[in-house]
C-alpha positions as CSV (number, residue, x, y, z in Angstrom):
1,M,10.2,0.4,-28.5
2,A,13.7,-0.1,-29.7
3,V,15.5,-3.2,-28.5
4,N,18.6,-2.6,-26.4
5,S,21.8,-3.7,-28.1
6,T,22.8,-5.7,-25.1
7,R,19.9,-8.1,-25.3
8,E,20.9,-11.8,-25.5
9,T,21.7,-12.8,-29.1
10,D,24.6,-15.2,-28.7
11,T,23.6,-18.5,-30.1
12,Q,27.0,-20.2,-30.1
13,R,26.3,-21.7,-26.7
14,E,23.3,-21.8,-24.4
15,R,24.1,-19.2,-21.8
16,L,22.8,-18.9,-18.3
17,R,19.3,-17.6,-18.1
18,I,20.0,-14.2,-16.5
19,G,17.3,-12.0,-15.1
20,T,16.9,-9.1,-12.7
21,A,14.7,-8.1,-9.8
22,P,12.9,-5.0,-8.6
23,V,15.0,-4.9,-5.5
24,N,17.9,-3.5,-7.6
25,W,15.8,-0.3,-7.9
26,N,13.2,-0.5,-5.0
27,N,14.2,-2.2,-1.8
28,N,11.1,-3.0,0.1
29,D,13.1,-3.6,3.3
30,L,14.3,0.0,3.1
31,P,11.4,1.7,1.4
32,N,12.8,5.3,1.8
33,W,16.3,4.4,0.8
34,R,16.1,6.2,-2.6
35,P,13.3,7.6,-4.8
36,F,10.8,5.0,-5.8
37,V,10.9,3.9,-9.4
38,P,7.2,3.2,-10.4
39,F,5.9,0.6,-12.8
40,P,6.1,0.6,-15.8
41,R,9.1,3.0,-15.8
42,I,11.1,0.4,-13.9
43,L,10.7,-1.9,-16.9
44,D,12.4,0.7,-19.1
45,E,15.2,1.0,-16.6
46,M,15.6,-2.8,-16.6
47,L,15.6,-2.9,-20.4
48,A,18.2,-0.1,-20.5
49,A,20.4,-2.2,-18.2
50,G,20.2,-5.1,-20.6
51,Y,17.6,-7.4,-19.0
52,V,14.5,-9.0,-20.6
53,E,13.4,-11.1,-17.7
54,T,12.5,-9.9,-14.2
55,E,10.7,-10.8,-11.1
56,W,7.3,-9.2,-10.4
57,D,6.6,-7.1,-7.3
58,E,3.2,-6.3,-5.8
59,R,4.0,-2.6,-6.1
60,F,3.7,-3.1,-9.9
61,G,0.0,-3.6,-9.3
62,T,-2.2,-6.5,-10.0
63,D,-4.0,-5.5,-13.2
64,V,-3.0,-8.6,-15.2
65,D,-4.0,-7.0,-18.6
66,F,-2.0,-3.9,-17.9
67,L,1.0,-5.9,-16.6
68,N,1.0,-8.1,-19.7
69,R,0.6,-5.2,-22.1
70,E,3.5,-3.3,-20.7
71,R,5.9,-6.2,-20.5
72,S,4.9,-7.5,-23.9
73,A,5.5,-4.0,-25.4
74,R,9.1,-4.3,-24.3
75,G,9.6,-7.9,-25.2
76,M,10.0,-8.8,-21.5
77,T,8.8,-11.7,-19.3
78,F,8.1,-12.1,-15.6
79,T,9.8,-15.1,-14.0
80,G,8.2,-15.1,-10.6
81,A,8.0,-13.2,-7.3
82,Y,9.2,-13.2,-3.7
83,R,7.0,-13.5,-0.7
84,W,7.4,-13.7,3.0
85,L,5.3,-16.1,5.0
86,D,5.3,-17.3,8.6
87,F,6.0,-21.0,8.3
88,V,6.7,-21.8,11.9
89,N,3.5,-20.5,13.5
90,D,0.6,-22.6,12.3
91,E,-2.1,-20.0,13.0
92,A,-0.2,-17.2,11.3
93,F,0.5,-19.5,8.3
94,E,-3.2,-20.2,7.9
95,R,-3.7,-16.5,7.4
96,D,-0.7,-16.1,5.1
97,L,-1.9,-19.0,3.0
98,E,-5.2,-17.3,2.3
99,L,-3.5,-14.0,1.6
100,V,-1.0,-15.5,-0.9
101,R,-3.7,-17.0,-3.1
102,P,-4.5,-13.8,-5.0
103,F,-0.8,-13.2,-5.2
104,M,-0.4,-16.6,-6.9
105,E,-3.4,-15.9,-9.2
106,T,-1.6,-12.7,-10.4
107,L,1.6,-14.7,-11.1
108,Q,-0.3,-17.2,-13.1
109,G,-2.0,-14.4,-15.1
110,I,1.3,-12.7,-16.1
111,G,2.9,-16.0,-17.1
112,A,5.3,-16.3,-14.2
113,R,6.0,-19.9,-13.0
114,H,8.0,-19.4,-9.8
115,L,7.1,-18.5,-6.2
116,I,10.1,-17.7,-4.1
117,V,9.4,-17.7,-0.4
118,A,11.2,-17.3,2.9
119,D,10.1,-17.5,6.6
120,S,9.3,-14.0,8.0
121,L,12.1,-11.9,9.3
122,R,12.2,-12.0,13.1
123,P,13.5,-9.0,15.1
124,H,15.8,-11.1,17.2
125,R,17.2,-12.8,14.1
126,V,17.5,-9.5,12.2
127,A,19.6,-8.3,15.2
128,I,22.1,-11.1,14.9
129,A,22.3,-11.4,11.1
130,G,25.8,-12.5,10.1
131,S,26.5,-13.7,13.6
132,V,24.2,-16.6,14.2
133,P,25.5,-18.8,17.1
134,A,27.1,-22.0,15.9
135,D,25.5,-23.9,18.8
136,S,22.0,-23.6,17.3
137,S,20.8,-21.8,20.4
138,A,19.1,-19.2,18.3
139,S,17.9,-21.7,15.7
140,L,14.7,-23.7,15.2
141,D,14.3,-26.9,17.1
142,D,13.2,-30.2,15.4
143,S,9.5,-29.6,15.8
144,A,9.7,-26.1,14.3
145,Y,11.6,-27.5,11.3
146,R,8.9,-30.0,10.8
147,R,6.2,-27.3,10.9
148,L,8.2,-25.2,8.4
149,V,8.5,-28.1,6.0
150,D,4.9,-29.3,6.5
151,N,3.7,-25.8,5.7
152,L,6.0,-25.5,2.8
153,D,4.4,-28.6,1.3
154,R,1.0,-27.3,1.9
155,L,1.9,-24.1,0.1
156,A,3.4,-26.2,-2.8
157,G,0.1,-28.0,-3.1
158,A,-1.8,-24.8,-3.3
159,A,0.7,-23.3,-5.7
160,S,0.4,-26.3,-8.1
161,S,-3.1,-25.2,-9.0
162,F,-1.7,-22.0,-10.3
163,D,1.1,-23.7,-12.3
164,L,3.7,-22.4,-9.9
165,S,6.8,-24.1,-8.5
166,V,7.8,-23.1,-4.9
167,H,11.4,-22.4,-4.0
168,Y,12.6,-21.7,-0.5
169,H,15.0,-18.7,-0.2
170,N,17.8,-18.7,2.5
171,H,17.8,-15.2,4.0
172,A,19.8,-13.3,6.5
173,G,17.6,-12.2,9.5
174,S,15.4,-15.2,9.2
175,Y,15.6,-18.7,10.8
176,I,17.3,-20.1,7.7
177,E,20.5,-18.1,7.4
178,S,23.6,-20.0,8.6
179,P,25.2,-22.9,6.8
180,R,24.0,-25.2,9.6
181,E,20.4,-24.0,9.3
182,V,20.4,-24.3,5.5
183,A,21.8,-27.8,5.8
184,S,19.1,-28.7,8.3
185,L,16.4,-27.5,6.0
186,M,17.9,-29.3,3.0
187,D,17.9,-32.6,4.9
188,R,14.2,-32.2,5.5
189,L,13.3,-31.2,1.9
190,I,14.6,-34.5,0.4
191,D,11.1,-35.8,-0.2
192,S,9.4,-32.4,-0.6
193,R,7.9,-30.8,-3.6
194,V,9.8,-27.6,-2.6
195,D,13.4,-27.0,-3.7
196,L,15.8,-24.1,-3.0
197,C,16.0,-20.6,-4.3
198,F,19.7,-20.4,-3.3
199,D,20.9,-16.9,-2.6
200,T,24.7,-16.7,-2.9
201,G,25.0,-13.4,-1.0
202,H,22.8,-14.3,1.9
203,Y,24.7,-17.6,2.3
204,A,28.1,-15.8,2.3
205,F,26.6,-13.2,4.7
206,G,25.7,-16.1,7.0
207,G,29.3,-17.4,6.9
208,G,29.1,-20.1,4.2
209,D,30.9,-20.8,0.9
210,A,28.3,-20.4,-1.8
211,H,30.3,-22.1,-4.5
212,D,30.9,-25.2,-2.4
213,F,27.2,-25.4,-1.5
214,I,26.2,-25.2,-5.1
215,A,28.7,-27.9,-6.1
216,I,27.2,-30.3,-3.6
217,H,23.5,-29.3,-3.8
218,R,23.0,-28.1,-7.4
219,S,20.3,-30.8,-8.1
220,S,18.2,-29.3,-5.3
221,I,18.5,-25.7,-6.5
222,G,15.7,-24.8,-8.9
223,Y,16.2,-21.0,-8.9
224,L,19.1,-18.9,-8.0
225,H,19.7,-15.3,-6.7
226,L,23.2,-14.2,-7.5
227,K,24.7,-11.5,-5.3
228,D,28.1,-10.7,-3.8
229,V,29.2,-9.7,-0.3
230,D,31.7,-7.0,0.7
231,G,34.0,-8.9,3.1
232,D,35.2,-5.7,4.8
233,V,31.7,-4.5,5.5
234,L,30.8,-8.0,6.7
235,A,33.7,-7.9,9.2
236,E,32.7,-4.5,10.4
237,A,29.0,-5.5,10.7
238,R,30.1,-8.3,13.0
239,A,32.4,-6.2,15.0
240,Q,29.9,-3.4,15.4
241,E,27.0,-5.8,15.9
242,W,25.0,-4.2,13.1
243,N,21.6,-5.7,12.4
244,F,20.6,-6.8,8.9
245,L,19.1,-3.4,7.9
246,D,22.1,-1.6,9.2
247,A,24.3,-3.8,7.0
248,L,22.2,-3.0,4.0
249,R,22.6,0.7,4.7
250,H,26.4,0.1,4.7
251,Y,26.3,-1.7,1.3
252,I,26.9,-5.2,2.6
253,F,26.1,-6.5,-0.9
254,S,28.8,-5.4,-3.3
255,P,29.0,-5.1,-7.1
256,I,29.1,-8.6,-8.7
257,G,32.6,-10.0,-8.7
258,T,34.1,-7.6,-6.2
259,G,33.2,-9.5,-3.0
260,N,33.8,-12.8,-1.2
261,A,31.0,-14.9,-2.6
262,R,33.2,-16.5,-5.3
263,I,31.0,-15.3,-8.1
264,R,33.4,-16.0,-10.9
265,D,33.9,-19.6,-9.6
266,I,30.1,-19.9,-9.3
267,I,29.6,-18.8,-12.9
268,D,32.2,-21.4,-14.0
269,L,30.4,-24.1,-12.1
270,L,26.9,-23.1,-13.3
271,S,28.1,-23.1,-16.9
272,S,29.9,-26.4,-16.6
273,V,26.8,-28.2,-15.4
274,A,24.5,-26.3,-17.8
275,F,22.3,-24.9,-15.0
276,Q,18.8,-24.5,-16.4
277,G,17.2,-22.4,-13.7
278,H,16.8,-18.7,-13.6
279,V,19.8,-16.8,-12.3
280,I,18.6,-13.5,-10.9
281,I,21.2,-10.8,-10.4
282,E,20.6,-8.8,-7.2
283,Q,22.4,-6.0,-5.3
284,D,19.9,-4.8,-2.7
285,T,21.6,-1.4,-2.2
286,C,24.2,0.3,-4.2
287,Q,26.1,3.6,-4.1
288,D,25.7,4.4,-7.8
289,D,22.8,4.9,-10.1
290,S,20.6,1.7,-9.9
291,T,20.4,1.2,-13.7
292,L,24.1,1.7,-14.4
293,N,24.9,-0.6,-11.5
294,A,22.5,-3.3,-12.8
295,R,24.1,-3.0,-16.2
296,A,27.6,-3.3,-14.8
297,N,26.6,-6.4,-12.8
298,L,25.2,-8.0,-15.9
299,D,28.2,-7.1,-17.9
300,M,30.5,-8.7,-15.3
301,V,28.5,-12.0,-15.3
302,R,28.6,-12.1,-19.1
303,R,32.4,-11.4,-19.0
304,F,32.8,-14.3,-16.6
305,E,30.8,-16.5,-19.0
306,A,33.0,-15.4,-21.9
307,A,36.1,-16.3,-19.9
308,V,34.8,-19.8,-19.2
309,D,34.1,-20.2,-23.0
310,S,37.6,-19.0,-23.9
311,T,39.2,-21.4,-21.4
312,R,37.3,-24.3,-22.8
313,R,38.1,-23.5,-26.4
314,T,41.7,-23.2,-25.5
315,A,41.7,-26.6,-23.6
316,S,40.0,-28.3,-26.6
């Protein structure tokens, strides 16, 4: 298979390690949103958009030999995968921990090294996404935070036997959405084996400044989801009291660089500190063709990187 001309060949400077995710084509939260793109065709779409690294999705199947054959034929790699677990209910977590073991075995078999997790979406939290009360009345109490972190550590112990690192993902519609909630979790992860998969879009959705968060906590971010937020849609979502899924249907996540998540500043910051983790570009729903949209988002990130390089060369 021919290699797309947009594949990463620049050796002048180590660039950010950019990848993509299946959600840019198939949104599991909105399964009937648009026609499903099956595996392995989705890899061809990703490659056409300029990506050689992607997260894996269970709907790709679990035949390790087939998965490896198809991604190798395209010169692609799997970085990791996303998984919901119930971390605050011990009985439910016990079930989830057993169910995630074959998931982790598949990740190991396809060469992925990252397990990205979040606490399960809760209907009452989905309903107030983007409008979480600042007084913590809808948030976890201390004992629930302790259960979450304890269960995260148990998961990390299990994941280590599969050569996987565990990264917790802040997510709208879950108990870890608002800046206050993310900060509370970070305080409790100081001595944990789990770090953060920081999602810039979900943090901005929850009312935070993603750039400033990264500037303060970059040493605790092992993996990053890069997405942008349409400020006008966010304001309307709050005014109309849309839930998280309604916000997705109204394209709350905008093309990279067009929203309020300060993506250009974030790229400048990540480049300046030589961020070594994966940077996965996501836009959960889009109005245009998914592949063309994914390519445009990648092109925008690379344009921001080029601007950073140009500025530094001029300054020197």
